[in-house]
ROFI-594979 format. One record per residue (C-alpha): residue in three letters; z, x, y. Coordinates in nm, 4 decimals, always signed. Layout:
N
SITE rest        Z        X        Y
SITE  ALA        Z        X        Y
...
//
This chain:
330
SITE rest        Z        X        Y
SITE  UNK  +0.0000  +0.0000  +0.0000
SITE  UNK  +0.0901  +0.2821  +0.2398
SITE  UNK  -0.2491  +0.4403  +0.1785
SITE  UNK  -0.4210  +0.1098  +0.2526
SITE  UNK  -0.2359  +0.0785  +0.5829
SITE  UNK  -0.3142  +0.4348  +0.6795
SITE  UNK  -0.6838  +0.3893  +0.6064
SITE  UNK  -0.6878  +0.0613  +0.7987
SITE  UNK  -0.5325  +0.2281  +1.1036
SITE  UNK  -0.7981  +0.4975  +1.0961
SITE  UNK  -1.0750  +0.2411  +1.0620
SITE  UNK  -0.9800  +0.0570  +1.3823
SITE  UNK  -1.2071  +0.3045  +1.5624
SITE  UNK  -1.4925  +0.2696  +1.3151
SITE  UNK  -1.8373  +0.1994  +1.4595
SITE  UNK  -1.9047  -0.0840  +1.2132
SITE  UNK  -1.7607  -0.4101  +1.3432
SITE  UNK  -1.7088  -0.5564  +0.9960
SITE  UNK  -1.5102  -0.2516  +0.8894
SITE  UNK  -1.2892  -0.2780  +1.1950
SITE  UNK  -1.2299  -0.6494  +1.1377
SITE  UNK  -1.1286  -0.5875  +0.7757
SITE  UNK  -0.8938  -0.3151  +0.8955
SITE  UNK  -0.7281  -0.5571  +1.1374
SITE  UNK  -0.6838  -0.8140  +0.8620
SITE  UNK  -0.5233  -0.5508  +0.6383
SITE  UNK  -0.2790  -0.4470  +0.9128
SITE  UNK  -0.1739  -0.8028  +0.9919
SITE  UNK  -0.1159  -0.8707  +0.6241
SITE  UNK  +0.1008  -0.5578  +0.6034
SITE  UNK  +0.3098  -0.6837  +0.8978
SITE  UNK  +0.4324  -0.3328  +0.9800
SITE  UNK  +0.5450  -0.2782  +1.3454
SITE  UNK  +0.4888  +0.0965  +1.3052
SITE  UNK  +0.1132  +0.0322  +1.3098
SITE  UNK  +0.1206  -0.1114  +1.6624
SITE  UNK  +0.0193  +0.2117  +1.8327
SITE  UNK  -0.3115  +0.2012  +1.6481
SITE  UNK  -0.3982  -0.1210  +1.8300
SITE  UNK  -0.3656  +0.0420  +2.1711
SITE  UNK  -0.7266  +0.1586  +2.1832
SITE  UNK  -0.8456  -0.1970  +2.1162
SITE  UNK  -0.6993  -0.3124  +2.4484
SITE  UNK  -1.0021  -0.1476  +2.6152
SITE  UNK  -1.2590  -0.2739  +2.3663
SITE  UNK  -1.5750  -0.4313  +2.5034
SITE  UNK  -1.5508  -0.7128  +2.2487
SITE  UNK  -1.2977  -0.9791  +2.3651
SITE  UNK  -1.2196  -1.0629  +2.0011
SITE  UNK  -1.0738  -0.7180  +1.9363
SITE  UNK  -0.8775  -0.7306  +2.2627
SITE  UNK  -0.7273  -1.0654  +2.1619
SITE  UNK  -0.6286  -0.9269  +1.8216
SITE  UNK  -0.4673  -0.6277  +1.9852
SITE  UNK  -0.2662  -0.8584  +2.2088
SITE  UNK  -0.1655  -1.0636  +1.9046
SITE  UNK  -0.0316  -0.7452  +1.7469
SITE  UNK  +0.1678  -0.6622  +2.0591
SITE  UNK  +0.3087  -1.0127  +2.0736
SITE  UNK  +0.4232  -0.9790  +1.7136
SITE  UNK  +0.5651  -0.6267  +1.7163
SITE  UNK  +0.6107  -0.4939  +2.0714
SITE  UNK  +0.9647  -0.6258  +2.1209
SITE  UNK  +1.0886  -0.4752  +1.7958
SITE  UNK  +0.9016  -0.1521  +1.8713
SITE  UNK  +1.0821  -0.1090  +2.2030
SITE  UNK  +1.0163  -0.0938  +2.5797
SITE  UNK  +0.7480  +0.1741  +2.5475
SITE  UNK  +0.5176  -0.0701  +2.3685
SITE  UNK  +0.5581  -0.3318  +2.6397
SITE  UNK  +0.5137  -0.0642  +2.9071
SITE  UNK  +0.1700  +0.0137  +2.7626
SITE  UNK  +0.0668  -0.3432  +2.8427
SITE  UNK  +0.2223  -0.3532  +3.1889
SITE  UNK  +0.0443  -0.0322  +3.2921
SITE  UNK  -0.2991  -0.1578  +3.1844
SITE  UNK  -0.5819  -0.2227  +3.4312
SITE  UNK  -0.6554  -0.5683  +3.2873
SITE  UNK  -0.4638  -0.8581  +3.4401
SITE  UNK  -0.4669  -1.0465  +3.1101
SITE  UNK  -0.3116  -0.7500  +2.9315
SITE  UNK  -0.0457  -0.7063  +3.1992
SITE  UNK  +0.0349  -1.0752  +3.1808
SITE  UNK  +0.0810  -1.0453  +2.8065
SITE  UNK  +0.3230  -0.7605  +2.8703
SITE  UNK  +0.5091  -0.9579  +3.1351
SITE  UNK  +0.5637  -1.2385  +2.8851
SITE  UNK  +0.7540  -0.9925  +2.6658
SITE  UNK  +0.9990  -0.8807  +2.9351
SITE  UNK  +1.2437  -1.1638  +2.8807
SITE  UNK  +1.2505  -1.1242  +2.4993
SITE  UNK  +1.3301  -0.7539  +2.5522
SITE  UNK  +1.6616  -0.8533  +2.7112
SITE  UNK  +1.8574  -0.5671  +2.8685
SITE  UNK  +1.5969  -0.3227  +2.7413
SITE  UNK  +1.3407  -0.4847  +2.9680
SITE  UNK  +1.5275  -0.4766  +3.3000
SITE  UNK  +1.3896  -0.1392  +3.4083
SITE  UNK  +1.0346  -0.2420  +3.3196
SITE  UNK  +1.0776  -0.5737  +3.5004
SITE  UNK  +1.1816  -0.3946  +3.8187
SITE  UNK  +0.8716  -0.1760  +3.8011
SITE  UNK  +0.6590  -0.4847  +3.7365
SITE  UNK  +0.7750  -0.6289  +4.0703
SITE  UNK  +0.5179  -0.3987  +4.2320
SITE  UNK  +0.2315  -0.5711  +4.0483
SITE  UNK  -0.0235  -0.7606  +4.2544
SITE  UNK  -0.0547  -1.0516  +4.0106
SITE  UNK  +0.1591  -1.3587  +4.0764
SITE  UNK  +0.2064  -1.4379  +3.7065
SITE  UNK  +0.3357  -1.0871  +3.6344
SITE  UNK  +0.5694  -1.1093  +3.9333
SITE  UNK  +0.6996  -1.4460  +3.8163
SITE  UNK  +0.7708  -1.3255  +3.4629
SITE  UNK  +0.9376  -1.0077  +3.5901
SITE  UNK  +1.1607  -1.2063  +3.8248
SITE  UNK  +1.2528  -1.4484  +3.5467
SITE  UNK  +1.3579  -1.1592  +3.3226
SITE  UNK  +1.5767  -1.0139  +3.5980
SITE  UNK  +1.7712  -1.3377  +3.6331
SITE  UNK  +1.9575  -1.2175  +3.3241
SITE  UNK  +2.0755  -0.8970  +3.4896
SITE  UNK  +2.3859  -1.0297  +3.6583
SITE  UNK  +2.4345  -0.7839  +3.9426
SITE  UNK  +2.4289  -0.8407  +4.3171
SITE  UNK  +2.1879  -0.5501  +4.3627
SITE  UNK  +1.9345  -0.7193  +4.1355
SITE  UNK  +1.9773  -1.0474  +4.3211
SITE  UNK  +1.9121  -0.8665  +4.6495
SITE  UNK  +1.6083  -0.6921  +4.5001
SITE  UNK  +1.4555  -1.0334  +4.4316
SITE  UNK  +1.5644  -1.1847  +4.7635
SITE  UNK  +1.4185  -0.8935  +4.9632
SITE  UNK  +1.0790  -0.9034  +4.7902
SITE  UNK  +0.7699  -0.9546  +5.0032
SITE  UNK  +0.6262  -1.2199  +4.7723
SITE  UNK  +0.7656  -1.5716  +4.8058
SITE  UNK  +0.7442  -1.6330  +4.4297
SITE  UNK  +0.9931  -1.3543  +4.3641
SITE  UNK  +1.2207  -1.4584  +4.6523
SITE  UNK  +1.2271  -1.8128  +4.5163
SITE  UNK  +1.3525  -1.6837  +4.1817
SITE  UNK  +1.6082  -1.4826  +4.3744
SITE  UNK  +1.7708  -1.8082  +4.4789
SITE  UNK  +1.8267  -1.8899  +4.1133
SITE  UNK  +2.0206  -1.5684  +4.0580
SITE  UNK  +2.3895  -1.6223  +3.9904
SITE  UNK  +2.5009  -1.3041  +4.1686
SITE  UNK  +2.3705  -1.3687  +4.5203
SITE  UNK  +2.6334  -1.4088  +4.7904
SITE  UNK  +2.6712  -1.6926  +5.0389
SITE  UNK  +2.5360  -1.5009  +5.3364
SITE  UNK  +2.2069  -1.4343  +5.1592
SITE  UNK  +2.1815  -1.8028  +5.0699
SITE  UNK  +2.2300  -1.9037  +5.4331
SITE  UNK  +1.9700  -1.6469  +5.5415
SITE  UNK  +1.7284  -1.8120  +5.2995
SITE  UNK  +1.7444  -2.1362  +5.4958
SITE  UNK  +1.5421  -1.9552  +5.7638
SITE  UNK  +1.2844  -1.7984  +5.5306
SITE  UNK  +0.9222  -1.8127  +5.6441
SITE  UNK  +0.8187  -1.9898  +5.3241
SITE  UNK  +0.9102  -2.3578  +5.2840
SITE  UNK  +0.9562  -2.3370  +4.9051
SITE  UNK  +1.2014  -2.0502  +4.9482
SITE  UNK  +1.3885  -2.2433  +5.2182
SITE  UNK  +1.4131  -2.5383  +4.9822
SITE  UNK  +1.5427  -2.3110  +4.7078
SITE  UNK  +1.8127  -2.1821  +4.9410
SITE  UNK  +1.8999  -2.5397  +5.0351
SITE  UNK  +1.9520  -2.6347  +4.6706
SITE  UNK  +2.1980  -2.3494  +4.6368
SITE  UNK  +2.3859  -2.4577  +4.9503
SITE  UNK  +2.4204  -2.8076  +4.8120
SITE  UNK  +2.5025  -2.7184  +4.4509
SITE  UNK  +2.7608  -2.4586  +4.5537
SITE  UNK  +2.9089  -2.6779  +4.8255
SITE  UNK  +2.8670  -2.4118  +5.0953
SITE  UNK  +2.9816  -2.5072  +5.4455
SITE  UNK  +2.6963  -2.5211  +5.6948
SITE  UNK  +2.6292  -2.6966  +6.0233
SITE  UNK  +2.5011  -3.0485  +5.9734
SITE  UNK  +2.2214  -2.9780  +6.2215
SITE  UNK  +2.0868  -2.7171  +5.9799
SITE  UNK  +2.0400  -2.9810  +5.7107
SITE  UNK  +1.8780  -3.2499  +5.9248
SITE  UNK  +1.5261  -3.0975  +5.9243
SITE  UNK  +1.5355  -3.0876  +5.5434
SITE  UNK  +1.6522  -3.4489  +5.5274
SITE  UNK  +1.3805  -3.5597  +5.7672
SITE  UNK  +1.1210  -3.3847  +5.5509
SITE  UNK  +1.2463  -3.5638  +5.2389
SITE  UNK  +1.3859  -3.2483  +5.0771
SITE  UNK  +1.6903  -3.3206  +4.8582
SITE  UNK  +1.7923  -3.6290  +5.0633
SITE  UNK  +2.0331  -3.7607  +4.8004
SITE  UNK  +2.2062  -3.4272  +4.7514
SITE  UNK  +2.2324  -3.3792  +5.1271
SITE  UNK  +2.4081  -3.7148  +5.1558
SITE  UNK  +2.6390  -3.6231  +4.8671
SITE  UNK  +2.7150  -3.2929  +5.0417
SITE  UNK  +2.7804  -3.4753  +5.3691
SITE  UNK  +3.0097  -3.7284  +5.1998
SITE  UNK  +3.2321  -3.4376  +5.0935
SITE  UNK  +3.1977  -3.1930  +5.3827
SITE  UNK  +3.1233  -3.4071  +5.6881
SITE  UNK  +3.2012  -3.7740  +5.6069
SITE  UNK  +3.2583  -3.8609  +5.9732
SITE  UNK  +2.9070  -3.7468  +6.0617
SITE  UNK  +2.7108  -3.9089  +5.7818
SITE  UNK  +2.5942  -4.1821  +6.0201
SITE  UNK  +2.3726  -3.9106  +6.1710
SITE  UNK  +2.1394  -3.9660  +5.8774
SITE  UNK  +2.1115  -4.3413  +5.9376
SITE  UNK  +1.8408  -4.3004  +6.2003
SITE  UNK  +1.6392  -4.0735  +5.9708
SITE  UNK  +1.6527  -4.2884  +5.6572
SITE  UNK  +1.3081  -4.3996  +5.5388
SITE  UNK  +1.1858  -4.6031  +5.2426
SITE  UNK  +1.1567  -4.3023  +5.0119
SITE  UNK  +1.5075  -4.1848  +5.1045
SITE  UNK  +1.6449  -4.5293  +5.0235
SITE  UNK  +1.4728  -4.5282  +4.6843
SITE  UNK  +1.6011  -4.1796  +4.5987
SITE  UNK  +1.9560  -4.2722  +4.6974
SITE  UNK  +1.9362  -4.5968  +4.5002
SITE  UNK  +1.8137  -4.4112  +4.1914
SITE  UNK  +2.1024  -4.1675  +4.2195
SITE  UNK  +2.3581  -4.4466  +4.2581
SITE  UNK  +2.2225  -4.6335  +3.9555
SITE  UNK  +2.2183  -4.3217  +3.7384
SITE  UNK  +2.5376  -4.1475  +3.8495
SITE  UNK  +2.7777  -4.3861  +4.0229
SITE  UNK  +2.9938  -4.6312  +3.8278
SITE  UNK  +3.2374  -4.7557  +4.0920
SITE  UNK  +3.2318  -4.8648  +4.4548
SITE  UNK  +3.5258  -4.6279  +4.5043
SITE  UNK  +3.2856  -4.3349  +4.4806
SITE  UNK  +3.2983  -4.1267  +4.8035
SITE  UNK  +2.9227  -4.1593  +4.8524
SITE  UNK  +2.9418  -4.5403  +4.8424
SITE  UNK  +3.2256  -4.5320  +5.0948
SITE  UNK  +3.0311  -4.3058  +5.3297
SITE  UNK  +2.7142  -4.5113  +5.3024
SITE  UNK  +2.9002  -4.8299  +5.3902
SITE  UNK  +3.0803  -4.6680  +5.6831
SITE  UNK  +2.7480  -4.5389  +5.8126
SITE  UNK  +2.5970  -4.8870  +5.7626
SITE  UNK  +2.3443  -4.7485  +5.5134
SITE  UNK  +2.3842  -5.0656  +5.3127
SITE  UNK  +2.0415  -5.1123  +5.1565
SITE  UNK  +2.0887  -4.8577  +4.8734
SITE  UNK  +2.4378  -4.9936  +4.8057
SITE  UNK  +2.3039  -5.3499  +4.7855
SITE  UNK  +2.0377  -5.2400  +4.5378
SITE  UNK  +2.3028  -5.0566  +4.3332
SITE  UNK  +2.5416  -5.3508  +4.3186
SITE  UNK  +2.2578  -5.5714  +4.1989
SITE  UNK  +2.3188  -5.4209  +3.8546
SITE  UNK  +2.7002  -5.4247  +3.8611
SITE  UNK  +2.9337  -5.6723  +3.6917
SITE  UNK  +3.2099  -5.9045  +3.8075
SITE  UNK  +3.4393  -5.6135  +3.8856
SITE  UNK  +3.2312  -5.5466  +4.1978
SITE  UNK  +3.2228  -5.9073  +4.3225
SITE  UNK  +3.4384  -5.8321  +4.6273
SITE  UNK  +3.1815  -5.5854  +4.7597
SITE  UNK  +2.8938  -5.8045  +4.6394
SITE  UNK  +3.0017  -6.0995  +4.8546
SITE  UNK  +3.0845  -5.8721  +5.1442
SITE  UNK  +2.7246  -5.7494  +5.1427
SITE  UNK  +2.5814  -6.0987  +5.0959
SITE  UNK  +2.7698  -6.2153  +5.4052
SITE  UNK  +2.6916  -5.9044  +5.6104
SITE  UNK  +2.4249  -5.9757  +5.8715
SITE  UNK  +2.3525  -5.6010  +5.8971
SITE  UNK  +2.2256  -5.5942  +5.5382
SITE  UNK  +1.8492  -5.6646  +5.5143
SITE  UNK  +1.7920  -6.0338  +5.4495
SITE  UNK  +1.5770  -5.9758  +5.1416
SITE  UNK  +1.8534  -5.7660  +4.9791
SITE  UNK  +2.1114  -6.0403  +5.0433
SITE  UNK  +1.8782  -6.2976  +4.8906
SITE  UNK  +1.8252  -6.0816  +4.5799
SITE  UNK  +2.2003  -6.0483  +4.5337
SITE  UNK  +2.2308  -6.4249  +4.5353
SITE  UNK  +1.9387  -6.4730  +4.2958
SITE  UNK  +2.0915  -6.2302  +4.0468
SITE  UNK  +2.3946  -6.4636  +4.0134
SITE  UNK  +2.1867  -6.7374  +3.8510
SITE  UNK  +2.3494  -6.6802  +3.5111
SITE  UNK  +2.6959  -6.7151  +3.6647
SITE  UNK  +2.6147  -7.0132  +3.8856
SITE  UNK  +2.8805  -7.2403  +3.7312
SITE  UNK  +3.1685  -6.9967  +3.7844
SITE  UNK  +3.4242  -7.1369  +4.0346
SITE  UNK  +3.4236  -6.8257  +4.2566
SITE  UNK  +3.0453  -6.8269  +4.2758
SITE  UNK  +3.0349  -7.1992  +4.3558
SITE  UNK  +3.2970  -7.1569  +4.6261
SITE  UNK  +3.1100  -6.8721  +4.7945
SITE  UNK  +2.7768  -7.0529  +4.7667
SITE  UNK  +2.9215  -7.3644  +4.9335
SITE  UNK  +3.0702  -7.1523  +5.2120
SITE  UNK  +2.7367  -6.9880  +5.2768
SITE  UNK  +2.5482  -7.3180  +5.2831
SITE  UNK  +2.7978  -7.4395  +5.5439
SITE  UNK  +2.7625  -7.1302  +5.7606
SITE  UNK  +2.4073  -6.9910  +5.7465
SITE  UNK  +2.0835  -7.1096  +5.8981
SITE  UNK  +1.8733  -6.8434  +5.7256
SITE  UNK  +1.6175  -7.0327  +5.5189
SITE  UNK  +1.5823  -6.7580  +5.2573
SITE  UNK  +1.9580  -6.7562  +5.1913
SITE  UNK  +1.9810  -7.1338  +5.1894
SITE  UNK  +1.7041  -7.1610  +4.9287
SITE  UNK  +1.8823  -6.9053  +4.7076
SITE  UNK  +2.2124  -7.0953  +4.7437
SITE  UNK  +2.0500  -7.4305  +4.6672
SITE  UNK  +1.8936  -7.2798  +4.3555
SITE  UNK  +2.2381  -7.1606  +4.2486
SITE  UNK  +2.3842  -7.5066  +4.3074
SITE  UNK  +2.1114  -7.6637  +4.0948
SITE  UNK  +2.1651  -7.4036  +3.8232
SITE  UNK  +2.5404  -7.4741  +3.8284
SITE  UNK  +2.4784  -7.8449  +3.7665
SITE  UNK  +2.2452  -7.7640  +3.4765
SITE  UNK  +2.4898  -7.5190  +3.3201
SITE  UNK  +2.7732  -7.7710  +3.3478
SITE  UNK  +2.5798  -8.0624  +3.1963
//
């Protein structure tokens, strides 16, 4: 078997294509990482088939062979070959950190991305700063995913020239709960960047100023906030609910309570009777009570509303509830 492998390695440079292809098949069947070096010459072959087979060999054996094998790919003139090498940086683990740092000088965005991803696993502040100081925005963006960056660098990122990098810095501010001036967050909120998380941040760090966002709230913001409330909030005692109500941002709360049970009836009726809540949302809250129309509390509140409101939409919803109550009771 050893003789077969040795002959196959020698035949990779044979002039006859069929001989070279048989040699490749023999080496793959042997599955011996020590034969990888023989594939190096095929990386420059004029036939794309042989190049692809060489890359397959590197993908199979380069990590177990060590950093030198991956370095051979990263130093190649071909972008495709360098990209293949960059894909092996993360599997190399700590053995790939030095190579990844060298790869940060590559001109190809894919190589830069893979190198930066590999360096996220080197948990040092110097590595975080290396990514954050890079000239390419792709690398800087990965820098804001690094666990070892300090707060000052995160705040500096909010002023980065690239919008994606600024957004990455913002996500770190919000997830880490870093104190920052509310005015710094407003432009992000107005642009629709992380509106829900900004409101959550404000509910914890600046609850008295959350009304500042009321004037900037648009339809998409309201939808995003509603989705968050439905997926994450289980009680009206949640700080975000409290802040939204105090800031009179009632529309998302009304849409959230639409799917809540009897335990939230106090807030439900408060919203239904609140003239500051959009009329259509109040009507929907009433319509959703159709299955509970014969309950005494519901009947009492419906009667009170019929006696007090002139809004046709609300009156129609109340009359429908009254009719439903009669049908349920009969």
